[in-house]
C-alpha positions as CSV (number, residue, x, y, z in Angstrom):
1,M,0.0,0.0,0.0
2,A,2.9,2.4,0.8
3,S,4.4,1.8,-2.7
4,K,0.9,2.5,-4.2
5,L,0.7,5.8,-2.3
6,L,4.2,6.8,-3.3
7,L,3.6,6.0,-7.0
8,G,0.4,7.9,-7.0
9,T,2.0,10.9,-5.5
10,A,4.8,10.9,-8.1
11,A,2.3,10.5,-10.9
12,A,0.2,13.4,-9.5
13,A,3.3,15.6,-9.3
14,L,4.1,15.0,-12.9
15,V,0.6,15.5,-14.2
16,I,-0.3,18.6,-12.1
17,A,1.3,21.7,-13.7
18,P,1.1,25.4,-13.3
19,A,-2.1,27.2,-14.3
20,H,-0.4,28.9,-17.2
21,A,-1.0,27.0,-20.4
22,D,1.9,26.9,-22.9
23,T,0.9,26.7,-26.5
24,L,2.7,25.0,-29.3
25,R,3.5,28.3,-30.9
26,E,5.2,29.6,-27.7
27,A,7.2,26.4,-27.5
28,L,8.4,26.8,-31.1
29,V,9.3,30.4,-30.5
30,E,11.3,29.5,-27.5
31,A,13.1,26.6,-29.3
32,Y,13.9,29.0,-32.2
33,A,15.5,31.4,-29.8
34,T,17.4,29.1,-27.4
35,N,18.0,25.8,-29.1
36,P,21.8,25.3,-29.1
37,V,21.8,23.4,-32.4
38,L,20.1,26.4,-34.1
39,T,22.3,29.0,-32.5
40,G,25.4,27.0,-33.5
41,Q,24.2,26.7,-37.1
42,R,23.7,30.5,-37.2
43,E,27.3,31.0,-36.0
44,S,28.4,28.5,-38.7
45,L,26.6,30.7,-41.3
46,K,28.5,33.8,-40.1
47,A,31.7,31.9,-40.7
48,I,30.6,31.0,-44.2
49,D,29.6,34.6,-44.9
50,A,33.2,35.6,-44.2
51,L,34.4,33.5,-47.1
52,V,33.1,36.1,-49.6
53,E,35.3,38.8,-48.2
54,I,38.2,36.5,-47.9
55,A,37.9,35.7,-51.6
56,R,37.5,39.4,-52.6
57,A,40.6,40.3,-50.7
58,G,42.6,38.3,-53.2
59,G,41.8,40.9,-55.9
60,R,42.3,44.0,-53.8
61,P,45.4,46.1,-53.5
62,T,47.8,45.5,-50.5
63,V,49.9,48.1,-48.8
64,T,52.8,47.0,-46.6
65,G,55.3,49.1,-44.6
66,T,58.6,48.1,-43.1
67,V,60.9,50.0,-40.8
68,S,64.4,48.8,-39.8
69,V,67.4,50.2,-37.9
70,T,70.7,48.6,-38.7
71,R,74.4,49.2,-37.9
72,D,77.3,48.0,-39.9
73,I,79.7,45.6,-38.2
74,S,82.4,45.6,-40.9
75,Q,82.8,47.3,-44.2
76,S,84.9,46.7,-47.3
77,G,85.1,47.6,-51.0
78,V,82.1,49.3,-52.4
79,F,80.2,48.9,-49.2
80,Q,82.6,51.1,-47.3
81,R,81.0,54.2,-45.9
82,T,82.2,57.1,-43.7
83,S,79.7,56.0,-41.1
84,Q,78.9,52.6,-39.7
85,G,75.4,53.7,-38.7
86,P,73.0,53.2,-37.3
87,F,70.9,53.6,-40.4
88,L,67.1,54.1,-40.3
89,N,65.4,52.6,-43.3
90,G,61.6,52.9,-44.0
91,R,59.8,51.5,-47.0
92,V,56.2,51.4,-48.2
93,D,55.1,49.0,-51.0
94,L,51.8,49.0,-52.9
95,N,50.7,46.0,-54.9
96,M,47.6,46.0,-57.1
97,P,46.6,42.7,-58.8
98,L,45.5,43.3,-62.4
99,F,45.0,39.7,-63.7
100,Q,44.9,36.6,-61.5
101,G,44.0,34.0,-64.2
102,G,40.3,34.1,-63.1
103,T,41.0,32.5,-59.7
104,V,39.7,35.5,-57.7
105,R,36.5,35.8,-59.8
106,N,35.8,32.1,-59.4
107,D,36.6,32.1,-55.7
108,I,34.1,34.9,-55.1
109,K,31.4,33.1,-57.1
110,A,32.1,29.8,-55.2
111,A,32.0,31.6,-51.9
112,K,28.6,33.3,-52.7
113,E,27.2,29.9,-53.7
114,R,28.4,28.4,-50.4
115,V,26.7,31.3,-48.5
116,E,23.4,30.4,-50.2
117,A,24.0,26.7,-49.4
118,G,24.7,27.7,-45.8
119,R,21.4,29.6,-45.6
120,A,19.5,26.6,-47.0
121,T,21.3,24.4,-44.5
122,L,20.2,26.7,-41.7
123,R,16.6,26.4,-43.0
124,A,16.9,22.6,-42.9
125,V,18.2,22.7,-39.4
126,E,15.4,25.0,-38.4
127,G,12.9,22.5,-39.8
128,D,14.6,19.6,-38.0
129,V,14.5,21.4,-34.7
130,F,10.8,22.4,-35.2
131,V,9.9,18.8,-36.0
132,E,11.8,17.7,-32.8
133,A,10.1,20.4,-30.8
134,V,6.6,19.4,-32.0
135,S,7.4,15.8,-31.2
136,A,8.6,16.6,-27.7
137,Y,5.5,18.8,-27.1
138,M,3.1,16.0,-28.2
139,D,5.0,13.3,-26.4
140,V,4.5,15.2,-23.1
141,I,0.8,15.6,-23.8
142,R,0.4,11.9,-24.7
143,D,2.4,10.6,-21.7
144,R,0.6,12.8,-19.3
145,A,-2.7,11.4,-20.6
146,V,-1.3,7.9,-20.3
147,V,-0.2,8.5,-16.7
148,E,-3.6,9.9,-15.8
149,L,-5.3,6.9,-17.4
150,N,-3.1,4.4,-15.5
151,Q,-3.5,6.3,-12.3
152,N,-7.3,6.1,-12.6
153,Q,-6.9,2.4,-13.3
154,V,-4.8,1.9,-10.2
155,D,-7.3,3.8,-8.1
156,V,-10.2,1.7,-9.3
157,L,-8.4,-1.6,-8.9
158,G,-7.1,-0.5,-5.5
159,T,-10.7,0.2,-4.3
160,N,-11.7,-3.2,-5.7
161,F,-8.9,-4.9,-3.9
162,E,-9.8,-3.3,-0.6
163,A,-13.4,-4.3,-1.1
164,N,-12.5,-7.9,-1.9
165,S,-10.2,-8.0,1.2
166,A,-13.1,-6.8,3.4
167,R,-15.5,-9.3,1.8
168,F,-13.0,-12.1,2.4
169,E,-12.9,-11.3,6.1
170,I,-16.7,-12.0,6.3
171,G,-16.4,-15.0,4.0
172,D,-18.2,-13.5,1.0
173,V,-15.3,-14.2,-1.5
174,T,-12.5,-16.8,-1.6
175,R,-8.8,-16.2,-1.2
176,T,-8.5,-16.8,-5.0
177,D,-10.7,-13.8,-5.7
178,V,-8.5,-11.7,-3.4
179,A,-5.3,-12.9,-5.0
180,Q,-6.7,-12.2,-8.5
181,S,-7.7,-8.7,-7.5
182,E,-4.3,-8.1,-6.0
183,A,-2.6,-9.4,-9.1
184,R,-4.6,-7.0,-11.3
185,L,-3.7,-4.1,-9.0
186,R,0.0,-5.0,-9.1
187,L,-0.1,-5.2,-12.9
188,A,-1.8,-1.8,-13.0
189,E,0.8,-0.3,-10.7
190,S,3.6,-1.7,-12.9
191,R,2.0,-0.1,-15.9
192,L,1.7,3.2,-14.0
193,A,5.4,3.0,-13.0
194,T,6.3,2.5,-16.7
195,A,4.1,5.4,-17.7
196,V,5.6,7.7,-15.1
197,G,9.1,6.8,-16.3
198,N,8.1,7.5,-19.9
199,L,6.6,10.9,-18.9
200,E,9.8,11.8,-17.1
201,A,11.8,11.0,-20.2
202,S,9.5,13.0,-22.4
203,E,9.7,16.0,-20.1
204,E,13.5,15.9,-20.0
205,N,13.5,15.6,-23.8
206,Y,11.2,18.7,-23.9
207,R,13.6,20.6,-21.8
208,R,16.5,19.6,-24.0
209,V,14.8,20.6,-27.2
210,I,12.8,23.7,-26.1
211,G,14.9,24.9,-23.2
212,S,12.3,25.0,-20.4
213,V,10.3,22.8,-18.1
214,P,6.9,22.0,-19.7
215,G,4.0,23.7,-18.0
216,D,0.3,23.0,-18.7
217,L,0.5,22.3,-22.4
218,A,-2.5,23.4,-24.5
219,P,-3.8,21.1,-27.2
220,P,-2.1,21.8,-30.6
221,P,-4.0,23.7,-33.3
222,P,-5.5,21.8,-36.3
223,L,-3.2,20.8,-39.1
224,P,-3.1,23.0,-42.2
225,P,-4.5,21.6,-45.4
226,L,-2.3,18.8,-46.8
227,P,-1.7,17.9,-50.5
228,E,-4.4,15.7,-51.9
229,T,-2.0,13.2,-53.6
230,A,1.4,11.9,-53.0
231,D,2.6,13.4,-56.4
232,Q,1.5,16.9,-55.3
233,A,3.4,16.4,-52.0
234,V,6.5,15.4,-53.9
235,Q,6.3,18.4,-56.2
236,I,6.1,20.8,-53.2
237,A,9.0,19.0,-51.5
238,L,11.3,19.1,-54.6
239,A,10.5,22.8,-55.2
240,D,11.3,24.1,-51.7
241,N,13.3,21.4,-49.8
242,P,16.3,23.2,-48.1
243,D,18.5,20.1,-48.3
244,L,18.1,20.0,-52.1
245,I,18.8,23.7,-52.4
246,A,21.9,23.4,-50.2
247,F,23.3,20.5,-52.3
248,A,22.5,22.3,-55.5
249,R,24.4,25.4,-54.4
250,Q,27.3,23.2,-53.2
251,A,27.5,21.6,-56.6
252,E,27.5,25.1,-58.3
253,A,30.3,26.1,-55.9
254,A,32.3,23.0,-56.8
255,G,32.0,24.0,-60.5
256,Y,33.6,27.4,-59.7
257,D,36.3,25.6,-57.8
258,V,37.3,23.9,-61.0
259,G,37.6,27.2,-62.8
260,S,39.7,28.6,-59.9
261,A,42.0,25.6,-60.1
262,M,42.4,25.9,-63.8
263,G,43.3,29.6,-63.4
264,S,46.4,28.6,-61.4
265,R,48.0,27.5,-64.7
266,L,47.7,31.0,-66.2
267,P,50.1,34.0,-65.9
268,T,49.4,36.7,-63.3
269,L,49.9,40.5,-63.7
270,S,50.2,43.1,-61.0
271,A,51.1,46.8,-60.7
272,N,53.4,47.9,-57.9
273,A,54.7,51.1,-56.4
274,N,57.1,51.8,-53.6
275,G,58.7,54.5,-51.6
276,Q,61.9,54.3,-49.5
277,Y,63.5,56.6,-47.0
278,L,67.1,56.1,-45.6
279,N,68.6,58.2,-42.8
280,T,72.1,57.8,-41.5
281,L,71.6,58.8,-38.0
282,A,75.3,59.1,-37.0
283,G,77.8,61.5,-38.2
284,D,81.5,60.6,-38.8
285,V,82.9,57.5,-37.4
286,G,83.5,57.8,-33.7
287,G,80.6,60.1,-32.9
288,N,77.7,59.2,-30.7
289,P,75.3,57.4,-33.1
290,F,72.2,58.7,-31.2
291,T,73.2,62.3,-30.2
292,D,75.8,63.4,-32.8
293,Q,73.8,64.4,-35.9
294,S,76.2,67.1,-37.1
295,N,76.5,65.2,-40.4
296,P,73.2,63.5,-41.1
297,R,72.6,61.8,-44.4
298,T,69.2,61.1,-45.8
299,A,68.0,59.6,-49.1
300,T,64.6,58.9,-50.6
301,S,63.4,57.0,-53.6
302,T,60.1,56.1,-55.3
303,G,59.3,53.6,-58.0
304,V,56.5,52.2,-60.0
305,G,56.3,49.1,-62.2
306,I,54.4,46.2,-63.6
307,S,55.3,42.6,-62.9
308,A,54.2,39.4,-64.6
309,R,54.4,35.9,-63.1
310,I,54.5,33.2,-65.8
311,P,54.3,29.6,-64.4
312,L,56.5,27.3,-66.5
313,F,56.7,24.2,-64.4
314,Q,54.9,23.7,-61.0
315,G,55.5,20.0,-60.4
316,G,52.1,18.9,-61.6
317,L,50.4,20.9,-58.8
318,P,47.8,22.7,-61.0
319,S,46.8,19.5,-62.7
320,A,46.3,17.7,-59.4
321,R,44.2,20.6,-58.1
322,V,42.0,20.6,-61.2
323,A,41.5,16.8,-61.0
324,R,40.6,17.1,-57.3
325,A,38.2,19.9,-58.0
326,R,36.5,18.0,-60.8
327,A,36.2,14.9,-58.5
328,L,34.6,17.0,-55.8
329,E,32.2,18.5,-58.3
330,G,31.1,15.1,-59.4
331,Q,30.7,14.0,-55.8
332,A,28.5,17.1,-55.1
333,Y,26.2,16.3,-58.0
334,E,25.9,12.7,-56.9
335,Q,25.0,13.9,-53.4
336,L,22.3,16.1,-55.0
337,I,20.8,13.1,-56.9
338,A,20.9,10.9,-53.8
339,T,19.2,13.6,-51.7
340,E,16.5,14.1,-54.3
341,R,15.8,10.4,-54.3
342,A,15.7,10.4,-50.5
343,V,13.3,13.3,-50.4
344,I,10.9,11.6,-52.9
345,S,11.0,8.4,-50.9
346,N,10.5,10.1,-47.5
347,V,7.6,12.2,-48.8
348,R,5.8,9.2,-50.3
349,S,6.3,7.1,-47.2
350,A,5.1,9.9,-44.9
351,F,2.1,10.5,-47.1
352,A,1.2,6.8,-47.1
353,R,1.5,6.6,-43.3
354,H,-0.7,9.6,-42.9
355,E,-3.3,8.2,-45.2
356,A,-3.2,4.9,-43.3
357,A,-3.6,6.7,-39.9
358,M,-6.5,8.7,-41.1
359,R,-8.3,5.5,-42.4
360,A,-7.6,3.8,-39.1
361,I,-9.2,6.8,-37.2
362,E,-12.2,6.7,-39.4
């Protein structure tokens, strides 16, 4: 009897919830804002967005500056000067890429395609999280109803067992009747314990997915209209499935990777400019190099030019890169085909299960 009371108390604590009723919409909003899988995917998309700027940087000018202070240790021949330094040398270099063999252009296009793929992947993850949230929401509602049903069964059988025990005392029923009544009660208590465990697991899963303890959950709203046929459902899925969009974009990006790899075989052209400043900080030999500036020497120079880099032999590296890029492109398109087949199969299977469930309800 003590175990029965303890089990009943635990079941009541799980079923009784705060007066505020959480709706499915509120649960989905909370999951969208706090689910770590979603927030992590958003951070991943930010990292993918940065690939576009990284690719664009390859075609932009660069400016570098260097400053050095040196002192000669020994001098001879044409390097002999009246001062051993120290010498202050400053230099600024500007480099402007003019032609990169198409690598920068293809890298930018590939990065943009990957950004679109990342956005589609985020949509897919959002859909997965929402499906998981709806399942967690409905599991709690179902398991609470099961616990309540089993608790009622235990209460009824407990009352019946007590009545049979009292009737046995006055000889109205046999010991067998009492034993059968007790067996039915123990079986019901076992089922209640299982139901309580399932409810605890469902509530923990709700907390994991949605991020809060489930309150008094309101019944879900009715389903929106569904496609009338499996073919219509397949057409909708193929037109707007985020996984398909993501793989299609990845395949496009892989095609641009091939163009970028082929560009590494071509010459590159760049314009450059530089300015240099030299200051002999010391005067004649023997003076203080930091305080004696009676005989300073300075020099400046500027220059502009155009440089071309023509690859003659690179050890087979460009060919290997092109072969790798083409193989990855083929893999991307095969993944797209496999995903399309999986989408069609999953949609038709889900539609068939839904139709079977509706017929069973009717």
